[in-house]
Kinemage of the C-alpha trace (Angstrom):
@kinemage 1
@onewidth
@group {chain A} dominant
@subgroup {mainchain}
@vectorlist {calphas} color= white
{ca met a 1} P 356.666 225.098 -16.513
{ca glu a 2} L 354.440 227.484 -14.601
{ca leu a 3} L 355.492 228.573 -11.125
{ca leu a 4} L 352.933 226.508 -9.215
{ca glu a 5} L 354.015 223.321 -11.006
{ca lys a 6} L 357.696 224.157 -10.486
{ca val a 7} L 357.078 224.584 -6.759
{ca arg a 8} L 355.089 221.340 -6.706
{ca cys a 9} L 358.104 219.604 -8.259
{ca trp a 10} L 360.389 221.090 -5.603
{ca leu a 11} L 358.055 219.827 -2.868
{ca ile a 12} L 358.061 216.324 -4.331
{ca gln a 13} L 361.845 216.402 -4.620
{ca glu a 14} L 362.096 217.405 -0.972
{ca lys a 15} L 359.636 214.700 0.058
{ca val a 16} L 361.673 211.961 -1.645
{ca gly a 17} L 365.063 213.314 -0.518
{ca leu a 18} L 366.409 214.831 -3.743
{ca leu a 19} L 366.269 218.307 -2.181
{ca ser a 20} L 367.059 219.158 1.408
{ca glu a 21} L 364.676 221.384 3.309
{ca ala a 22} L 367.361 224.092 3.333
{ca lys a 23} L 367.731 223.901 -0.471
{ca leu a 24} L 363.953 224.045 -0.909
{ca ile a 25} L 363.779 227.188 1.222
{ca glu a 26} L 366.724 228.661 -0.703
{ca leu a 27} L 364.971 228.063 -4.042
{ca val a 28} L 361.698 229.513 -2.767
{ca asp a 29} L 363.396 232.543 -1.217
{ca lys a 30} L 365.253 233.199 -4.468
{ca lys a 31} L 361.996 232.986 -6.398
{ca ile a 32} L 360.355 235.406 -3.937
{ca thr a 33} L 363.070 237.979 -4.607
{ca glu a 34} L 362.641 237.603 -8.386
{ca ile a 35} L 358.897 238.320 -8.416
{ca asp a 36} L 357.325 241.726 -7.788
{ca glu a 37} L 354.261 240.248 -6.080
{ca pro a 38} L 355.042 236.659 -5.096
{ca pro a 39} L 352.084 234.388 -4.429
{ca asp a 40} L 351.218 233.743 -0.772
{ca tyr a 41} L 352.144 230.077 -1.070
{ca leu a 42} L 355.810 230.961 -1.635
{ca thr a 43} L 355.913 232.880 1.630
{ca ala a 44} L 354.070 230.059 3.379
{ca ile a 45} L 356.629 227.508 2.152
{ca ser a 46} L 359.522 229.771 3.079
{ca leu a 47} L 358.132 230.087 6.614
{ca arg a 48} L 357.252 226.348 6.673
{ca glu a 49} L 353.598 227.147 7.228
{ca arg a 50} L 350.805 224.795 6.180
{ca ile a 51} L 350.086 224.675 2.484
{ca asp a 52} L 347.690 221.723 2.424
{ca his a 53} L 344.812 224.042 1.509
{ca ile a 54} L 346.488 225.085 -1.745
{ca pro a 55} L 345.458 223.033 -4.795
{ca arg a 56} L 348.388 221.214 -6.465
{ca leu a 57} L 350.678 221.752 -3.460
{ca asp a 58} L 348.923 219.270 -1.182
{ca leu a 59} L 350.557 216.019 -2.248
{ca val a 60} L 347.934 213.964 -0.429
{ca lys a 61} L 344.839 215.474 -2.044
{ca asp a 62} L 346.553 216.128 -5.372
{ca arg a 63} L 348.386 212.848 -5.766
{ca val a 64} L 351.739 212.604 -7.474
{ca glu a 65} L 351.090 211.781 -11.114
{ca asn a 66} L 353.088 210.192 -13.907
{ca lys a 67} L 354.085 213.619 -15.262
{ca asp a 68} L 355.484 214.483 -11.804
{ca cys a 69} L 357.362 211.187 -11.800
{ca ala a 70} L 358.840 212.009 -15.194
{ca val a 71} L 360.324 215.212 -13.797
{ca ile a 72} L 361.678 213.375 -10.743
{ca ala a 73} L 363.202 210.680 -12.958
{ca lys a 74} L 364.946 213.396 -15.004
{ca lys a 75} L 366.291 214.934 -11.790
{ca met a 76} L 367.577 211.519 -10.682
{ca leu a 77} L 369.288 210.956 -14.024
{ca ser a 78} L 370.840 214.388 -13.906
{ca ala a 79} L 372.121 213.824 -10.362
{ca leu a 80} L 373.594 210.450 -11.391
{ca his a 81} L 375.356 211.971 -14.407
{ca glu a 82} L 376.673 214.839 -12.276
{ca asp a 83} L 377.846 212.226 -9.751
{ca thr a 84} L 376.097 214.033 -6.884
{ca val a 85} L 374.145 210.940 -5.806
{ca ser a 86} L 374.857 207.230 -5.579
{ca tyr a 87} L 372.754 204.322 -6.767
{ca asp a 88} L 371.926 203.697 -3.104
{ca asp a 89} L 370.505 207.228 -2.996
{ca ile a 90} L 368.460 206.522 -6.125
{ca gly a 91} L 367.108 203.391 -4.449
{ca leu a 92} L 366.108 205.393 -1.370
{ca tyr a 93} L 364.514 208.180 -3.427
{ca ser a 94} L 362.605 205.548 -5.404
{ca leu a 95} L 361.394 203.897 -2.203
{ca asn a 96} L 360.265 207.256 -0.822
{ca leu a 97} L 358.461 208.020 -4.067
{ca cys a 98} L 356.721 204.643 -3.967
{ca gln a 99} L 355.431 205.499 -0.505
{ca ile a 100} L 353.993 208.748 -1.839
{ca leu a 101} L 352.516 207.023 -4.893
{ca gly a 102} L 350.827 204.403 -2.715
{ca cys a 103} L 350.659 201.471 -5.146
{ca gln a 104} L 349.266 203.443 -8.041
{ca glu a 105} L 349.599 202.060 -11.519
{ca gly a 106} L 352.217 203.310 -13.932
{ca ala a 107} L 355.379 204.800 -12.503
{ca tyr a 108} L 354.991 203.045 -9.140
{ca val a 109} L 355.947 199.703 -10.672
{ca asp a 110} L 359.139 201.088 -12.187
{ca phe a 111} L 360.261 202.957 -9.072
{ca asp a 112} L 359.519 199.853 -7.003
{ca trp a 113} L 361.651 197.831 -9.434
{ca ile a 114} L 364.517 200.337 -9.023
{ca thr a 115} L 364.296 199.955 -5.244
{ca asp a 116} L 364.471 196.166 -5.554
{ca glu a 117} L 367.275 196.294 -8.127
{ca val a 118} L 369.455 198.460 -5.884
{ca tyr a 119} L 368.872 196.069 -2.993
{ca leu a 120} L 369.731 193.001 -5.096
{ca met a 121} L 372.792 194.758 -6.481
{ca asn a 122} L 374.013 195.581 -2.964
{ca glu a 123} L 373.395 192.025 -1.809
{ca gly a 124} L 375.523 190.685 -4.651
{ca val a 125} L 372.629 188.873 -6.285
{ca lys a 126} L 372.797 191.073 -9.390
{ca glu a 127} L 375.874 192.204 -11.304
{ca gln a 128} L 376.482 195.869 -10.479
{ca glu a 129} L 377.402 197.226 -13.898
{ca gln a 130} L 374.430 195.624 -15.625
{ca ser a 131} L 372.069 196.718 -12.839
{ca lys a 132} L 373.335 200.301 -13.102
{ca lys a 133} L 372.719 200.280 -16.859
{ca asp a 134} L 369.243 198.838 -16.329
{ca ile a 135} L 368.409 201.459 -13.678
{ca val a 136} L 369.503 204.285 -15.993
{ca ser a 137} L 367.434 202.746 -18.794
{ca val a 138} L 364.308 202.608 -16.604
{ca leu a 139} L 364.862 206.190 -15.427
{ca lys a 140} L 365.106 207.286 -19.066
{ca glu a 141} L 361.816 205.525 -19.825
{ca leu a 142} L 360.204 207.148 -16.793
{ca ser a 143} L 361.450 210.579 -17.814
{ca ala a 144} L 359.522 210.190 -21.087
{ca leu a 145} L 356.133 209.689 -19.371
């Protein structure tokens, strides 16, 4: 994955809650130290300056796409398997991603379903173990987009 796309993924992860702002800055700062001549956008992100003029980093102009969602789904699966997030967290991240996606076709439907499934599971309407299996299954499908 090229650097610009990797940074785009980090920005999406921060936007949905998978990465804290501090972790984003840490990743960017580390990348800056690894590169002889880091691109200006890395410094801008590190300093929390505007980056909306940079193609691919403006998540409003360059909408989140299915391939971005696949990466986010993989990150969610990884975090679940590492037990660093809960299913409630996955529901919140999915809701946040749906807000970014803005009712687009494709991945929106599945992330919206995850949000609903977590809610129904917490309300006792759905059986937890089956819902958890179903959520993991949908995340696996999304990661293959």
